[in-house]
C-alpha positions as YAML, in Angstrom:
chain: A
units: angstrom
residues:
- id: 1
  name: MET
  ca: [-2.39, -13.81, -9.46]
- id: 2
  name: LEU
  ca: [0.14, -13.13, -12.60]
- id: 3
  name: LEU
  ca: [2.25, -10.47, -12.41]
- id: 4
  name: LEU
  ca: [3.21, -7.56, -14.87]
- id: 5
  name: PRO
  ca: [6.61, -7.27, -15.30]
- id: 6
  name: ASP
  ca: [8.93, -4.34, -13.77]
- id: 7
  name: THR
  ca: [8.66, -2.29, -18.25]
- id: 8
  name: LEU
  ca: [5.66, -2.36, -20.00]
- id: 9
  name: THR
  ca: [6.50, 0.08, -22.84]
- id: 10
  name: VAL
  ca: [4.84, 0.09, -27.12]
- id: 11
  name: ARG
  ca: [7.55, -2.11, -27.46]
- id: 12
  name: GLU
  ca: [6.52, -5.18, -24.77]
- id: 13
  name: ALA
  ca: [2.92, -4.83, -25.28]
- id: 14
  name: THR
  ca: [1.89, -6.91, -28.28]
- id: 15
  name: ALA
  ca: [4.18, -10.28, -26.19]
- id: 16
  name: THR
  ca: [3.43, -8.97, -22.76]
- id: 17
  name: LEU
  ca: [-0.48, -9.55, -23.96]
- id: 18
  name: ARG
  ca: [0.44, -12.46, -25.63]
- id: 19
  name: MET
  ca: [1.64, -14.52, -22.03]
- id: 20
  name: LEU
  ca: [-1.08, -13.39, -19.80]
- id: 21
  name: ARG
  ca: [-3.54, -13.92, -22.46]
- id: 22
  name: GLN
  ca: [-2.06, -17.69, -22.57]
- id: 23
  name: SER
  ca: [-2.18, -16.94, -18.77]
- id: 24
  name: LEU
  ca: [-5.50, -16.12, -17.80]
- id: 25
  name: ARG
  ca: [-6.97, -19.32, -20.39]
- id: 26
  name: ALA
  ca: [-5.36, -21.50, -17.87]
- id: 27
  name: GLN
  ca: [-6.79, -19.86, -14.92]
- id: 28
  name: SER
  ca: [-9.33, -21.42, -12.95]
- id: 29
  name: GLY
  ca: [-12.03, -19.69, -11.21]
- id: 30
  name: GLU
  ca: [-13.72, -17.04, -11.63]
- id: 31
  name: LEU
  ca: [-11.84, -14.03, -10.57]
- id: 32
  name: LEU
  ca: [-8.74, -13.13, -13.05]
- id: 33
  name: LEU
  ca: [-6.38, -11.46, -10.81]
- id: 34
  name: ILE
  ca: [-3.42, -9.42, -11.89]
- id: 35
  name: ASP
  ca: [-0.67, -7.81, -9.56]
- id: 36
  name: ALA
  ca: [1.08, -5.06, -11.25]
- id: 37
  name: SER
  ca: [3.73, -3.91, -7.93]
- id: 38
  name: GLY
  ca: [6.82, -4.62, -9.52]
- id: 39
  name: LEU
  ca: [5.62, -2.74, -13.42]
- id: 40
  name: LYS
  ca: [8.10, 0.18, -12.86]
- id: 41
  name: ARG
  ca: [8.64, 1.34, -16.25]
- id: 42
  name: PHE
  ca: [5.29, 1.55, -19.13]
- id: 43
  name: ASP
  ca: [3.63, 4.36, -21.20]
- id: 44
  name: SER
  ca: [-0.08, 3.98, -22.21]
- id: 45
  name: SER
  ca: [0.63, 0.72, -23.47]
- id: 46
  name: ALA
  ca: [0.41, -0.74, -20.09]
- id: 47
  name: LEU
  ca: [-3.68, 0.54, -20.16]
- id: 48
  name: ALA
  ca: [-4.32, -1.04, -23.66]
- id: 49
  name: VAL
  ca: [-2.91, -4.22, -22.63]
- id: 50
  name: LEU
  ca: [-5.19, -3.91, -18.76]
- id: 51
  name: LEU
  ca: [-7.78, -3.11, -21.31]
- id: 52
  name: GLU
  ca: [-7.91, -5.98, -23.43]
- id: 53
  name: CYS
  ca: [-6.86, -7.93, -20.23]
- id: 54
  name: GLU
  ca: [-10.83, -6.71, -18.98]
- id: 55
  name: ARG
  ca: [-12.49, -7.69, -22.38]
- id: 56
  name: LEU
  ca: [-11.18, -11.50, -22.36]
- id: 57
  name: ALA
  ca: [-12.39, -11.73, -18.90]
- id: 58
  name: VAL
  ca: [-15.93, -10.33, -19.41]
- id: 59
  name: ALA
  ca: [-16.18, -12.20, -23.02]
- id: 60
  name: TRP
  ca: [-14.75, -15.73, -20.78]
- id: 61
  name: GLY
  ca: [-17.36, -14.30, -17.82]
- id: 62
  name: LYS
  ca: [-15.00, -13.78, -15.31]
- id: 63
  name: ARG
  ca: [-13.94, -10.59, -13.16]
- id: 64
  name: PHE
  ca: [-11.08, -9.23, -13.10]
- id: 65
  name: GLU
  ca: [-8.88, -7.04, -11.25]
- id: 66
  name: VAL
  ca: [-5.58, -5.37, -10.78]
- id: 67
  name: ARG
  ca: [-3.39, -4.73, -7.23]
- id: 68
  name: HIS
  ca: [-1.19, -2.01, -6.78]
- id: 69
  name: LEU
  ca: [-1.72, -0.22, -10.17]
- id: 70
  name: PRO
  ca: [0.93, 2.36, -9.15]
- id: 71
  name: PRO
  ca: [-0.19, 5.50, -8.40]
- id: 72
  name: ARG
  ca: [1.51, 7.17, -12.08]
- id: 73
  name: LEU
  ca: [-0.16, 4.82, -14.22]
- id: 74
  name: ALA
  ca: [-3.05, 5.99, -12.40]
- id: 75
  name: ALA
  ca: [-3.52, 8.78, -12.93]
- id: 76
  name: LEU
  ca: [-2.32, 8.32, -16.96]
- id: 77
  name: ALA
  ca: [-6.04, 5.82, -17.10]
- id: 78
  name: GLU
  ca: [-7.41, 9.46, -15.28]
- id: 79
  name: VAL
  ca: [-5.85, 11.76, -18.06]
- id: 80
  name: TYR
  ca: [-7.09, 9.08, -21.16]
- id: 81
  name: GLY
  ca: [-10.51, 8.98, -18.73]
- id: 82
  name: VAL
  ca: [-10.30, 4.69, -18.54]
- id: 83
  name: ALA
  ca: [-9.71, 4.31, -14.67]
- id: 84
  name: GLY
  ca: [-13.43, 3.33, -14.38]
- id: 85
  name: ILE
  ca: [-12.58, 0.79, -16.86]
- id: 86
  name: ILE
  ca: [-10.14, -1.10, -14.93]
- id: 87
  name: PRO
  ca: [-11.21, -2.78, -11.89]
- id: 88
  name: VAL
  ca: [-7.96, -1.83, -9.35]
- id: 89
  name: ALA
  ca: [-8.32, -4.35, -5.79]
- id: 90
  name: ALA
  ca: [-9.06, -2.61, -2.68]
- id: 91
  name: ALA
  ca: [-5.32, -1.80, -0.99]
- id: 92
  name: GLY
  ca: [-4.74, -5.42, 1.21]
- id: 93
  name: ALA
  ca: [-7.12, -7.31, -0.89]
...
């Protein structure tokens, strides 16, 4: 499981995505899991990063899930119409 940083805005998006891409590629197993519990400050760039991780998982033939998505980010995903694309792990998973 990979952890998102506490801040993920347009300033951090490229570096965060680069780090996640390298780490996700190195992970074995069929599930790529990202923990967003540490995410405190973010903008719509956080959604773009998660959507790219989902795209990479599909390209690599793996499943992708996000655990502990902050409610404000989930609401932002709804506004942008991408909530159904970012698979959120069930509570307690």
